[in-house]
Phi, psi and omega in degrees: 000129179270168182290342180278343179283142179291143179286134178291140181292139178243198179281135178255135180263135179220159177245131181244127173277138179202170177290156180296324178297316179294320179299318178294321179294320178297314179303312181295320184293312183287327178291324178295319186275318188236356182090184187296336184253021186254019184298312182300319180293319179295319179298317179298316177299319181296316181291319178297320177293324180294321180296329181287343178289131187302314183254041186297327181295327180290332183282344181290124178085357182294125176076012182271345185298321183262005184267130176280120178270082188252014179223146178241141178230124177271127186229138172263122182265128176288162177304322179297317179296318178300316180299314179296317180297319178297318179297312181294321179300316179299315180295322180293320180291336174292322178286318183221095183296341182269004183294136180249141180056055184296326183293321177295320179295320179295317179297316179298317179295321178296317180298314181298315180296318181294319180294317178297318179296313180297321179293318181293323178290322181291326183269356184294140182296328180292341180291339182275351183297328181286352179287122186303125173076359185292315182253348184265341186292130177262147176297151181296135177086006180255053180292166182269008180101216176073229187291338184280346179282138177276139178286138182270000000 
């Protein structure tokens, strides 16, 4: 690669302020899904999922006024995540030109939405159907008849 060629975008490191509760939830969520080294991938999934929500711009900054931002999380953003954040930031600034730190607000909203979605999927009753024998097991002696009935 020569000096005249543009440098390919790499991962950008950023720090996001968030509540301690959200930081713990983020840690648990990405470690559960991708292991100890999967934070960047989980963040990308969270932001992509957030963009798919129809009213995602309205959710940015919701409920943050009374929240103590007492935890910091250093995150490496993939090029795809950077692209999505820039796109959402532009749209957010069109709605509210005075918004400050839009990318951090977008990341917090994305994290919250992803954690809620993962929790709802994990707690859903249909999720338990795959557990062997939980819903299929019949009580002993409750046969359907047929060969097991004694002739009178």
